[in-house]
N, C-alpha and C positions, 0 to 999 in steps of 0.2 A: 818204562811203561811196559805194562803187562803184553806180553804175544797174544795173538788174538788164537781163543779156544776155535776147534774144528768146528762146534756148534755155531759160535758166533759168525764163522765165516759163511758158513754156508748160508746162514740168514742174510749175510750183505749180498751175498748171488744172487740168492733168490728176490730179495729187495728188487736189485738192478734188475733181473730178468722181467718183474713185474713191470717196472720202468718203462724197458724196451718194448715189452708185448702193448702197453697203452700208447707208448709213441708211434709205432710202425703198425699195430694191427695184426692180425693174425700171422703167425710167424712158424715156420718148420721147425723140426729139431736142428736139422743143418745150420739153418741159417741162426738160428738163435745162438749156436754154437760159435758160428762167425763173428756174431757181433759183440758175444762175451770173452772170445776166446778160451771156452772152455770146450773141450774134448767131447766126440758126440756121445761117449757112456755118460759123461759127467753130465753134461744136459740133457741126456734121458733120465737121470738120476731126480735132477731139478726139478723137471717137469712133474714126473710121478710125485714126488714129494707134495708140489703146490695143487696138483690133481686132487690127492689124498685130502687136502683142506679145504676143498672146491673153489679154491681161488683161480685155477685154471680149466677150461675145458675144451672138449676138443671140438674145432671150429671148421668141419669141411677138410679138403684136399686141395693142392696145388694143383693149377692147369698149365698146360702148355709144357713144351719141350719133352725129349725123349726119354724113355725109363717110367716107372711107375710112379703113379702121383705120390706125394709125400702126404703127411698128415699134418694140420694145421692146428696151432695152439694159440688160444685167446683168453685174456680176463676174463673172469664170469661175469657177467655185468649185475649178477643176482648179490655177488657179495657183500654190497652195501647201497643205499639211497641215502642221499642229502636233498635238503631245501634253500632255496633264495628266495629273498624277496628285494624288489625295487619300491621304495616308499616314496611319495610325495603326496603334498597336502591333499590331492583329489581322487588318490586311487592307490592301491595296492597290487603290484604285478607278482603273482607266486610262480615259480616253476620248481619241480623235481626232477633230480637226475639220476642216474643208476652211477655205478662206481666209474663208469669207462667214460663218464663227461655226458652220453646221451640223454636229453630231454626226455621225458616220458612222460609229463600231465604239466598243464597250464592252468592257471585261475587268475583271471580280473577280478578285485574288489574295489567298486567305488566307494568311496568315503567322505562324501558331501558333509559341508561343516553342519556341527551340532554345537550346540553352549557348551557340552561338557564330553567330547569323544573319549571313547576307550579304546587306547592302542591294543591292550593287551587282548581285547574282544576281537577288533580289527585282524591283527595277526593269525588268532587262532582260525578265524573264518577263512582266510585267505590260504592258510598252512593247509587245512583240511580241504580246500577245493581241491588245490592243487595234488593234496594224496589222493584224493577220491578220484581224479582225473588221470591219474598212474596206474590206479588199480591197488595202492596199498593204503595201509593205514598209517595214520601219524606216529605210531609206535614201530613204525618197520624204519623211520630214518633214524640218521645218525647223529648229523650237525645241521642246524640251520645258519646261514648268513644274512645278515640285512643291510641294505644301503637306504642312509636317510639324506635327506638337507642337511648341515651342519655338522658336527663331529660331538662325541661325547668326551668329554672333560675327564682322563683316567683318575684326575685326585677328586673331585667331588661325583663323579660319574653322572654327570647333569649333561642334557643335550644342550649346546652353547651354538651359536651362530646362525639358529633356524627358528625364531621367533613364529614364522608363518607355519609351523607344522604343529598343531594343536594338541595335546594329550600324550606327546613324548617328552615332558619337562620333569617327570615323576623322578626325585632321585632314587627310588627303590626298582624304576621301570626294568632295568637290565635283569635283576632278581625275578622281579614278576614276571618277566616275559620265560627266563627259564624254568620256574617252575610249574607254569601252567602249561608249556609245551613239553616237558620233561627232555630237551635237549641242551645240547651244550651252544649258545648262541653268540655269533659272533655279530657286532655291529659297528659299521663303519661308513665315513661319508661316503657320499654318492661317487664324489668326484675323484677320491682315491680309490674307488673300485672301479672306475672305469679306466682309470690308471694300470690297474693289477691285470685287465681284460687286453690291454696294451702290452703290459708286459710278458704276459701268456702268451697271445696270439697275434698281437699288431705290431704297430711299427717301433714299441719299444725292446721286441725281443733282440736279446743281445746288447741293449744299450744300456749302461750302468748308471748313464745322467743324462735324465731329461726330466723336463715339464710339460705335463698335459695342460691346454687351458682350454676350459669350459666356457664355450659362449649360448647362452641358453637366455631363458628370462633372467636368470642370473648370472653372474660371474665368478668362475672358481678357477682354482687349479690345484693340479697334484705334482710334488715333487719327488724324483726318486734321485736318491743318491748313494751310489754304489749297490746300486741292485735293487737298493732297498726303499719303502717308502720313507719319507720324513713327515710328519705330523705336529711336529711342535710341542711345547710343554702343555698345552691345555688342547691340543688337537684342532688347533685354528691356523697351523702351515697352512699357506695356499687359499686362506679368504681374502683373497686379490678385490673382492668387491668394496672392500673397507681402506684399498690402495688411495692413497691422494697421489694425485695425478697431474703436472703442470697443466695448465691453461682452464683450470676447473675450478670454481670455489672452494674452500674448506668447508667439510662438511662435519657441523660439532656434534655432540652424543651420538656417535655413530652405534653404539651398543642399543639406544633407545630406539632410533629409526631402522637400525637394523639394513644399514646401508652406506656407504661412504663416496666417494668422490669417482673412482674408476665405473662402479654402478652407475651411477647417474651421468656419467660419460658414455659407455659403451653398453650397459646391461639392455634387456630385451624390450621395457618402456621407450628407451632413449632411442633404439633402434627401430621401435614401432613409430615413433614421434617423427623422426627425422624421415620416414617414406609419405607418412601422408603430406609431411611440409610439402613433398615435391611430387605431390600428386598421383601417389602410387596407394592405391587403395587394398587392405590388409586386416585380416582379424588378427593376427599375433606377429611378432616379429620374425621365424622363422617363416610364413606364408609370404610377410613382404621381402626376406632375402632370395626367396623362389623368384618371387614377381620381379625383382631387380635382376637376376641372371638373364630374365627371358626379356628386359625391356631394355633399349638403347634408349641412351639419353639419359632419362630419369633415373633407371636402373643403374646405369655407369656412375652417376653422380652420387648415389648411395653406397655402393660397394667402394667407392674412394674415400668417401669421408668415413665408413665405418672400418674400413681399412686402416686408415691413418690412426683412429682413436684408439682400436684395438693394439696397434705397434706402440704405441706410446705408453702404455701399461707393457705390454711384452719388453720395451727397451728397459723398463725398471727392474723386471724380474731378470733378465738378462745380466744387469751389471752387478748384481748380487749374487747369481747362481753359477752365470757363466754355463749353462748346460751344454750338451752336443747337441741336441735335438729339442725342438717344441712341437708337440702334438697338437694339432687343433680341431676340437670334437664338441658335443654339445649340438640342439638341433640348429642353432641359429648360425654356429660357424661352419657345419657341413652344408647346409642349405645354400650358404656363400659359395662354399667348395672351392675348387680352383681358381676360380677368377677372383675371390675373395682371400685366398691365400696368397696367390700372386700378387696383390696390390700390399698386403702387410708384408710380404717379403720384402719388394720395391724399398718400401718405406723404414724397414730394420736397418736395411744398407746402410741409411744416413743417422739414423738415430743410435744404433747401438754402437759398442765400442767394437765388440766380438759379434761375427755373424752365425748364429747357431743352425743346423738342417731346419728346416719349417714343414711340415708333411700335414696332411688331413689324417684321420686315424684310421685306423684299418679295421678296428673291430666298430659297425657302424649303426649294427641292429641291438639293441637292446645293450648298450656297453656295461650298464651298472649292475643288471643280471646277473650279465657273462661274467665278470668281475666278481660277484657273489656269490655264484656258483662254483667258480676256480677255488674260492677260499674255502667254502665248506667240504669241498674235493679233498683238496690239499690235507685238512686235517682228516677226513674220514678215512682217505687213503695211510696216512699213518698210523691211523687206530687199527684198521683193517690188517693192512701187511705186517702190520707191528708180529700177528701171530705165527709168520716164516722163523724168526727168530725161536720161537720155541721147538721147531721141530727137531728130531731127533734122529732121523734114518741116517745111515752113513753117507758119505759123500765125500767129495773134494775138499779141501781147509784152502785152496789157492782162491783169494779173491779175483773176480773178473775184472777186466778192464774194457771198459767199455770202447768199441771200436767206431771210425766213422763209416757208415754204410757207402 
């Protein structure tokens, strides 16, 4: 293997410094040198290179301590912008973030059912709304990531497992979205993106094998193996609503009905039906779970039964995947909170051969949108920060070693 050239090694150092500035926020030259292992002169040269390309800007000065205040440096938030969307049958929530990950514009577009809904037109409207709220044009954006129910089959490029999302099943849709927006477009399953959010900033940080169980109106799971999402041949890995489970009748023609035994056992409609049978009045499954948490007696019965049903499905997943951790997410799962988590955990103790950790999701507000933003930002940072490899200013050729602060 050829040894690294000075320019290439400088690029590696610069990229590492940018990542540290994103992770820690504004840093002084001295602190950046401590984290990278570079000398003060070399750290100064590095910061000068990055400032020359507008990737880094001065950001105030340090406070406290004896001696003069040190100049702080930060990633320039105007170096790039991305957009992300969370799509459901009823609405599209869009957000725009700067390169540091700070959300600077949001827009919600209601999408009532129509005979022939236009997915591309809806995406453009939502994108323009979020960009305008951010004070930008859509041409200022670098990447767009979209989360939808179901998943796009890599072989056919068609959306599967989401018959309830009309207008999104055109085999040319991905190309049409890219052409209409003028952006690289990444579309992924919504539950997978919720797992991305957990990987980046939730319970999944540092966990190589875990399953995110999405308990909402529909049931879903995201599978992380070796720190990476596993989506299967058709994108259908984790579509556990179709899972046959003990104690329920087999559901035939699941593709036609878009549901299976586990969905019929523990999905939102089943939870709401159970709640009403126990005298708990609610308009939705998540509202029923919130009522159950606050209502002794009937509420305890609902939590116990729903917890048991979910544990049956989780035990099947555990038998196949043997994960370190199961993360409970989705509006129904989070509404049940610690009470529901405790019931499921106790049930798993007797139903599963192994007993993984079971935790409530760490990202609870907009997890799909959070995961989509992280996906778009990762791609945009690769594009933007790649410019540091082309810098030709003299500097150290020794690659940095990131040090624990």
